[in-house]
N, C-alpha and C positions, 0 to 999 in steps of 0.2 A: 504494500500500500504506500502511496506517495503522500507525504505530509501536506503538500500544497493542495491536494484534492480535498482533504479534510478542512483545511483553512478556508478554502473558497466557499464550501458549504456552510461552515459556521458563521462566516461574515454576513450571510444573507439574513441571519437572525438579529443583526445589530442595526437599528434604525439609521438610515443614511449611509451605511457602509457599502451598499450595493452599487452606488454611483462610481466606486473605485474599481469595480469588477468589469471585465470586458463584456460587452453585450453578446448574447447568444449568437453564434455563427458570425460575429462581426469580423470582416476581413478574411472570411473562410471560403472565398470563391476558388474552386479548384481549377478553373480555366475551361475554355471551350473544348479542347480535345477530350477532356473528361466527359462532358455531356454528350459529345459525339460518340465516344466509345460506349458509354452506358446505353444510349439509345440503340446503337447497332447491335449490342449484345441482347437486349430484350427483344428486339425485332427478330433477330436470327433464332433465338431459342423458342420464341412463340411459334414462328413458322415451322421449326423442326417438329413441334408437337401438333401440327395441323391447324393452327390458328391463323386466320386471315388478318393481317395487320393493316390492311387498307380500310381503316375505320374512320367514322365521322366524328366521334367524340372521345376525348381522352382526359383523364384526371390524374394528377400526381399528388401523393401524400408527402408533405415535407420537402418542398422544392428548395427551401433555404434562400441563400443570397441571390440566386439567379434562376430564372425560369427556363433554364437550358433545355431540359427534357421536353417541356411543353412547346418551346419554339421549334425544336427538332420535329416533334409530332406534327405541328402545323405545316412546316416546310415539306413534310412527306405526305401531305394530303388530308390530314384531319382538319375539320372546320371549326371545332369547338374544343377549348382546353380550359380546365379548371385547376388552379394551383391552390392547395389547401395547407395552411400552416397554423400552428398554435400561437406563434409570436411573429409579427411582421418583420421580414428580413429584406425583401426583394429590393433591388437597386435599379431604377429605370434606366439610367445611363449605361450601366453594365449590361442590361438586357439588350439594348440596342447594339452594343458592340458584339455580343454573342450572336445576335441575329445576322449581322453581316458576315461574321466568321463562319457560322454554320452554313449559311447560304453558299459561301465559297467552297467549303469542304464537300457539300453535296453535289454542287455543279461539277466539281473535279472528280467525283466518285473516289474521294481520298481513302486510303487504306485505314483500317482500324488503328487506333493509337497503340501504345505499349500493351502487350498481352497481360491480362490479369486472370482472375478466376471467376467463373469457369472458362476454360479454353473453348472458344467457338470457331476457331479458324477453319475447321472442317466444313463449316456451313457457308464459307466465303469463297469467292472466286480467286483466281491466281493473283489478283491485285489486292486481295484481302478486303473486298467490298462485297456486300450481299446483293449482287446485281440480279440474282434470280428473284429477289423479293422487292428491292427498290429498283424496279426496272426503268429503262430509259423512258418508256411511255408514262409510267407513274410520276417520275420526277419532272418530266417535261410539262405535265399538267399542273403539278404542285408548286413549281418554282417560277411561275410566271411573274413578271414585274408587278402586275396588278395585285396578286395575292401577297407578295412580299411587302408591297406598299401598305396593304390593309393591316398586316401584322405590325408593321412599323407604326402605323397610326394608333393602334390600341396600346402598344407599348409606350408611346410618347405621351398620350393623354390618359393619365391614370383615372380620370373621371369617366372614361368611355370604355365599355366592354365589347363593343361591336363596331366593325367597320367592314363594309362589303359583306362577303360571305363568312368573315372570320369573327369568332367570339373568343375572347381571352379574358378570363375572370380570375382574380386573386382574392380568395376568401380567408379572412383571419378574424377571430378564430373559427375553426370548423366544428366546434363541439356540438352545435345544433345541426342535426342531420338535414334540416330543411335548407341548408346552404346550397344543396344540389337537389334537383327534382328527382323523385323516385323513378326507377326504371328508365334512366335517361342516358347512361354512359356505356360505351362499348368496351373501354379498356381503362383499368386503373393500374398505375405503376408506382413503385417506390424503390429507392436505392439507399440501403443502410439507414432506414428510418424507423422501422417497426420495432427495433430494439429500444427505442426511446419513448414510445407512447406509454401513457400512464395506465390506461384501461384497455387491455388487449381485446377483451371480448366486445366491448362497445365499438372499438375501431373496426373490427371485422364485420360486425353487424351493420355498421354504417355503410361500408363498402358493398355489402350484399344488397342493401336497400337501394343504393345509387345505380348499381349495374342493371342493364337490361337483361331479361331472360336470354341466356346464351352468352352474356358478357363475360369477360375474363379479367382476372387480376394477375399481375406478375411482380414479385417482390424479391429483392435480395436482402437478407437479414444477417447482420453481423453480430455474433454473440461474444465477441472479444471485449476486453475491459475498457476499450477506448482510452487507453493510456492512463487510466486511473490507478493502475497497479503495474508493477514490473512484469509479472507473468500475465500471459494473454487471458487466462481465466481466473486470475487472482481475486477478482471482485466477488467470487463466491466463497472466499475465505473470510470475508468481513462480516462480523455479527450484525444483526439487524439494527441494534441501537446506534452503532457507529455509522452504518450505512445511512440511517436517517439524518445524522449530522452532516454527512457528505452531500446528500441531496439538498438539505436545507429548504429554503423557500423558492428554489428555482422552479420554473415552469416544467422542466423535464431534465433528466440526466440520462440514465439508462435503466431499464426495468429489471435486468438480470434474469428474465425468464428464459428457459431453454426451448429448444425446438419442439419438444413434445407438447408444451403449453400452447404454442402457436398452432400446431397441427390439430390439437383438440378443438381450439377456438374456431378454426377454419371449417372443420367438418360439422361442428355443432350448429353453425349458421345455416348449413345446408349446401355449402360449396362441394363440388367434386374436384378433388386434387388431380390435376393433369400430370404434373411431374414435381418431384422434390429432389433436387441435387444437393448432397451434403458434402462438406469438406471437413476433414478430421485432422486434429493435431494431438500428438502424444507428448508434447514438451511443456505442458502446463503444470499446475500444482497437483499433488497427489490427492487421493481421496481422503487420506488422514488429515489433511489441512482444511477440509471443507468446514464451513460453519454449520451449526445445528440445522439451519433451515435447508441446507443442500446436502446433508449427510447421506440421504437415501436416493440421491439423483442416479439415474441409470448411467451405465458406461457410455451409451450412445450420446446422451445429453452432455455428459462431462467432457467428452472429447470433440463434440461438434462445434466448430468455430464459425461456420457460415452455412447458409442455405439459400438456394434459389428455389422458390415455390411458385407454381402457376396453378390457378384453380378457376373453374367455370361455375357460373350460376346457372342451374338447370332452367 
């Protein structure tokens, strides 16, 4: 456990001290290649599992500083995008920069950036682009000057959610499920977000409500300690009383829940899991170091560091 993690949480209990703490996600823009790579990954993996990614409406949970995934979705043919956050982060000027850079990457059919997990290169062409999914015909129709100008207009005017055929909405907070119409979304995405949500069951229930029948969600969930501890799974060695101090009064940190809890929440809602790709590590803390809360965790949960899960609403 890192002492600064405890101090940051403890300071949130002191009136006025929070102004000295960095804002959540402040300055944490990973850059346009990151958004490009994440979008290509989800598109390729969805297509591999028989899902048509030429959808009309997309929502993202926890876009953070920049609406990069949403901009990519719009540039690839979607007409409606909803970004859903707990705390307002998005930066209009940064969004415009990402729009121009993503437009250029897609026009050039640029290869995927640095390889990460999971490896999806076998789903790409020899130039490391998903040309069989993002076809010339599809991109020619979605990258017209008129469409790009409409995206630019809604990104520029934060009081406008629609321009031409394009709708782009940023809803904060999204705790009320009425922020999106029931049965209206084709695809919901998230990248390293669901390990942060406070109420896992309510979050999956909301996504089930928003998706159309036959709609799909695709999430990559990171079960590592997010640098709160030296070991990747060391957060499960922290007793609950101390963990509560670390979380403090922050809107979110990480929830520490393992993959089995997410899987149960997904199926309890009524989703059909299409695929669940798990990554394992054996270099974390041993079972003997687990706190009482996690002492009976399964070996699968103990060693699972990441999951990509895709599920369909019947």
